[in-house]
C-alpha positions as CSV (number, residue, x, y, z in Angstrom):
1,M,0.0,0.2,0.4
2,N,1.1,3.9,-1.1
3,T,-0.1,6.9,1.5
4,R,2.3,9.4,-0.4
5,T,0.5,12.7,0.5
6,N,3.0,15.2,-1.1
7,R,2.8,19.0,-0.6
8,R,-0.5,19.4,-3.0
9,G,-2.2,16.2,-1.2
10,F,-1.6,17.9,2.6
11,L,-3.4,21.0,1.0
12,K,-6.2,19.6,-0.5
13,G,-6.2,17.8,3.0
14,L,-6.4,21.4,4.4
15,G,-9.4,22.3,2.6
16,A,-10.4,19.5,3.4
17,V,-10.7,20.3,7.4
18,A,-11.5,24.3,6.6
19,A,-14.5,23.0,5.3
20,S,-15.3,20.7,8.0
21,L,-14.4,23.5,10.3
22,G,-16.6,26.2,8.4
23,T,-19.8,23.7,9.3
24,G,-19.2,21.9,12.2
25,G,-16.2,23.6,13.9
26,L,-14.1,21.2,15.7
27,A,-16.5,18.5,16.5
28,S,-17.3,17.6,12.7
29,A,-13.7,17.7,11.9
30,F,-12.6,15.3,14.4
31,P,-15.3,12.5,15.4
32,A,-16.0,12.1,18.8
33,A,-15.0,9.1,19.7
34,G,-16.5,8.8,23.4
35,S,-15.9,10.9,25.8
36,Q,-12.5,10.9,25.9
37,A,-11.8,12.2,22.2
38,K,-14.1,15.3,23.6
39,T,-11.7,15.8,26.2
40,A,-8.4,15.3,25.0
41,V,-5.6,18.4,24.1
42,R,-5.7,19.4,20.3
43,G,-2.3,18.9,20.0
44,L,0.5,17.0,20.1
45,R,3.9,17.4,21.8
46,L,7.0,17.5,19.5
47,G,10.4,17.0,20.2
48,L,13.5,15.4,18.7
49,A,16.3,12.7,19.0
50,S,19.3,13.8,19.5
51,Y,20.2,11.2,17.0
52,S,19.7,13.1,14.4
53,F,22.5,15.0,15.0
54,R,24.5,12.6,15.2
55,A,27.7,14.2,13.9
56,F,27.9,16.8,16.2
57,K,28.8,17.3,19.7
58,P,26.6,17.7,22.9
59,E,26.8,21.4,22.7
60,Q,26.6,21.5,19.1
61,A,23.8,19.3,19.3
62,L,21.9,21.7,22.5
63,N,22.4,24.3,20.1
64,M,20.9,22.7,17.1
65,T,18.0,21.3,18.8
66,K,17.4,25.0,20.1
67,S,17.2,26.7,17.0
68,L,14.0,24.5,16.1
69,G,11.8,25.4,19.0
70,V,11.3,21.7,20.8
71,T,11.3,21.8,24.1
72,R,11.3,18.2,24.2
73,L,14.9,16.2,24.0
74,S,15.5,12.6,23.3
75,V,19.1,12.1,24.0
76,K,21.2,9.2,22.5
77,D,24.5,8.2,24.4
78,M,26.8,9.7,21.6
79,H,25.9,12.9,23.9
80,L,25.1,11.9,27.3
81,P,27.5,8.7,27.3
82,L,26.2,5.1,29.6
83,D,29.1,5.1,31.7
84,E,29.0,9.0,32.4
85,S,29.9,10.1,35.4
86,Q,26.4,11.4,38.0
87,T,28.6,14.8,37.8
88,G,28.1,14.6,34.3
89,I,25.1,13.2,33.9
90,R,24.5,17.2,35.6
91,S,26.3,19.1,33.8
92,F,24.9,18.2,30.3
93,I,21.2,18.5,31.7
94,S,21.7,21.8,33.3
95,K,23.0,23.1,29.7
96,A,20.1,21.6,28.5
97,R,17.7,23.0,30.6
98,S,19.7,26.7,30.4
99,R,19.0,25.9,26.6
100,G,15.1,25.6,27.5
101,L,15.6,22.2,26.2
102,E,13.7,19.1,28.6
103,T,15.4,15.4,28.5
104,Y,13.0,13.5,28.5
105,A,14.5,10.4,27.5
106,G,17.9,8.5,26.8
107,G,18.0,6.0,23.1
108,V,18.1,4.3,21.6
109,I,19.1,1.7,24.0
110,Y,21.1,-2.0,23.3
111,M,20.0,-4.4,25.9
112,K,22.0,-7.9,25.5
113,T,22.9,-9.2,29.3
114,D,21.2,-8.5,32.6
115,A,24.4,-6.2,33.3
116,D,22.5,-3.7,30.0
117,V,20.3,-3.7,32.0
118,V,21.2,-2.8,34.8
119,Q,23.0,0.6,33.3
120,A,20.3,1.7,31.6
121,F,18.0,2.0,34.6
122,T,20.7,3.7,36.6
123,Y,21.7,6.2,33.8
124,A,18.3,6.9,33.2
125,K,17.2,7.3,37.2
126,M,20.7,9.6,37.6
127,A,20.0,11.2,34.5
128,G,15.7,12.1,35.6
129,L,14.5,10.6,32.6
130,E,10.9,9.5,31.9
131,L,11.6,6.8,30.0
132,I,13.6,4.7,27.8
133,V,13.9,4.1,24.8
134,G,15.7,0.7,24.1
135,V,15.7,-3.0,22.1
136,P,15.9,-6.0,25.0
137,N,16.4,-9.4,24.0
138,L,13.7,-11.4,25.1
139,E,15.1,-12.4,27.7
140,L,15.1,-10.0,29.8
141,L,11.7,-8.5,29.7
142,P,11.3,-10.2,32.9
143,R,13.8,-8.5,34.7
144,I,13.4,-5.2,33.0
145,E,9.5,-5.1,34.7
146,E,11.6,-5.5,38.4
147,W,13.1,-1.8,37.4
148,V,9.7,0.1,36.0
149,T,8.2,-1.1,39.1
150,S,11.7,-0.6,40.8
151,T,12.2,3.1,39.5
152,N,8.8,3.6,37.5
153,I,11.3,4.7,34.3
154,K,8.8,3.2,31.5
155,L,10.7,1.7,28.6
156,A,9.4,2.3,25.3
157,I,10.7,-0.8,22.8
158,H,11.8,0.6,19.2
159,N,10.5,-1.2,16.0
160,H,13.7,-0.8,13.6
161,G,11.7,-2.3,10.9
162,P,12.7,-5.6,7.7
163,E,16.2,-6.1,9.0
164,D,14.8,-7.1,12.0
165,K,13.7,-10.4,13.4
166,V,12.4,-9.7,17.2
167,F,10.8,-6.4,16.6
168,P,10.4,-5.4,12.7
169,S,7.2,-3.4,13.4
170,P,4.9,-2.5,16.9
171,E,2.5,-4.8,16.6
172,S,5.6,-7.2,16.9
173,I,6.1,-5.7,20.3
174,Y,2.7,-5.4,21.4
175,T,2.1,-8.9,20.9
176,R,5.0,-10.0,23.3
177,I,3.8,-7.0,25.6
178,Q,1.1,-7.7,26.9
179,T,1.1,-9.3,30.3
180,R,3.2,-6.8,31.2
181,D,3.4,-3.7,33.5
182,M,1.3,-0.8,31.2
183,R,4.8,1.1,31.5
184,I,6.2,-1.1,29.2
185,G,5.3,0.2,26.0
186,L,6.7,1.2,22.9
187,C,8.1,3.4,21.1
188,M,7.0,3.8,17.0
189,D,9.6,4.2,15.3
190,I,6.8,5.8,12.4
191,G,9.4,5.0,8.8
192,H,10.9,1.6,10.1
193,T,6.5,0.9,10.1
194,M,5.9,2.6,6.9
195,R,8.8,0.2,6.0
196,C,7.1,-3.1,6.6
197,G,4.1,-1.2,4.3
198,L,2.0,-0.6,7.4
199,D,-0.1,2.3,8.0
200,P,1.5,4.0,11.1
201,A,-1.8,5.0,11.5
202,A,-3.5,2.0,11.7
203,S,-0.5,0.9,14.3
204,A,-1.4,3.8,16.3
205,V,-4.8,2.2,16.0
206,N,-3.9,-1.5,17.5
207,C,-1.5,-0.6,20.2
208,F,-2.3,2.8,21.0
209,D,-3.3,1.4,24.6
210,R,1.4,1.4,24.8
211,L,2.3,4.2,22.8
212,I,4.7,5.6,24.8
213,D,6.7,7.4,22.5
214,I,7.2,8.0,18.5
215,H,9.8,8.6,16.3
216,G,9.1,11.1,13.3
217,K,10.4,11.2,10.3
218,D,9.4,10.5,6.8
219,V,10.8,7.9,4.5
220,S,11.0,7.3,0.3
221,E,9.1,3.7,-0.4
222,D,6.7,2.4,2.4
223,T,9.4,-0.8,1.6
224,E,12.5,-2.2,2.5
225,K,14.9,0.3,0.3
226,G,12.7,3.1,1.7
227,V,15.0,6.0,3.2
228,T,14.6,9.0,5.2
229,V,13.6,12.0,3.2
230,E,12.7,15.9,4.5
231,A,8.9,15.0,6.3
232,G,6.1,16.2,4.1
233,R,8.3,14.9,0.6
234,G,8.0,11.2,0.9
235,V,4.7,8.7,1.7
236,I,4.2,8.7,5.0
237,D,-0.2,10.0,5.7
238,I,1.2,12.1,8.5
239,P,-1.8,14.0,8.4
240,S,-3.9,11.0,8.8
241,L,-1.3,10.0,12.3
242,F,-1.5,13.2,13.7
243,R,-4.8,13.4,13.4
244,V,-5.4,9.6,15.0
245,L,-3.0,11.2,17.5
246,I,-5.2,14.1,18.7
247,Q,-8.1,12.2,18.8
248,K,-7.3,9.6,20.8
249,G,-5.3,11.7,23.4
250,Y,-2.1,10.9,22.6
251,A,0.0,12.2,25.5
252,G,3.4,11.2,24.3
253,T,5.9,13.6,23.1
254,V,7.0,12.6,18.5
255,S,10.2,13.5,18.6
256,L,11.5,14.0,15.3
257,E,14.5,11.3,14.1
258,Y,15.7,12.6,11.2
259,E,18.2,10.5,9.6
260,K,19.7,11.9,6.7
261,D,22.2,14.5,6.0
262,E,23.8,13.3,8.5
263,R,27.0,16.0,8.7
264,D,24.7,18.2,7.6
265,P,21.5,18.1,9.4
266,L,19.9,22.0,10.1
267,A,18.0,22.4,7.3
268,G,16.0,18.9,6.7
269,A,15.3,18.9,10.1
270,A,13.7,22.4,9.9
271,E,11.7,22.1,7.1
272,S,11.0,18.5,8.7
273,I,9.6,20.0,12.5
274,G,8.1,22.9,10.0
275,Y,6.1,20.4,8.2
276,F,4.9,18.4,11.1
277,R,3.9,22.3,12.9
278,G,1.9,22.8,9.0
279,V,0.2,19.5,9.8
280,L,-0.8,20.5,12.8
281,A,-2.2,23.8,11.8
282,G,-4.7,23.0,8.8
283,L,-5.7,20.5,12.2
284,G,-6.7,22.6,13.9
285,A,-4.4,21.9,16.6
286,Q,-1.2,23.1,18.6
287,A,2.3,22.5,18.3
288,L,2.9,21.7,22.2
């Protein structure tokens, strides 16, 4: 299935939304799905996965993030190493806060041994993170559940597309965590979801009660060959996804993970964040 939404299609979509606003207001633009939908905040929190600026030193990455106008940061270990001292962690968090940035998550963190689990949760606790975006070995889920319970730090398992034989899609994660603590959920990478031939909006519906975090992006095609492009230039129907998230009252963050132009990513990242904001405006919603 190809759900390409180019700029022409997006503008047509905005026209439809505008028409519905003119005749019936937000209620007609967003059909109610129970009382929860009626009270949902009309907006989404936007952030950035610092992996987008992986070729840059920590302070450069913080400055670039600030320039995008987002306030939520999911930090990768090239900017805040997993074995960093508590003093070093405090210094990084202080520098982020001085720029108006909230470091809410860490990852992607891979956990292949019990020692990796201990390190990940110790790191997250020292940094005051809300959640870990991680990829754990399946046999470690009971141990992770113990740490989630004792620390109240959430784990959002990240899907990595067709090449990943364990967690390729959001649904593949969902089936493996259904009986676990509700603080174990998923970070839906919408690019890798699309590369599996799945519609991210449909996956968001299927897995919504475990959807903790989202890595936002766009990709060139809905096959394994798809690569990151600027948001709005690829095949992902981002307006449909955002509409679903708003309707259902998604409380997490949509963090841009821009994997294109490693050595010069700022322009493409800015265009992508701008597109996200434009989509939200077209839906009568806010970028929070």
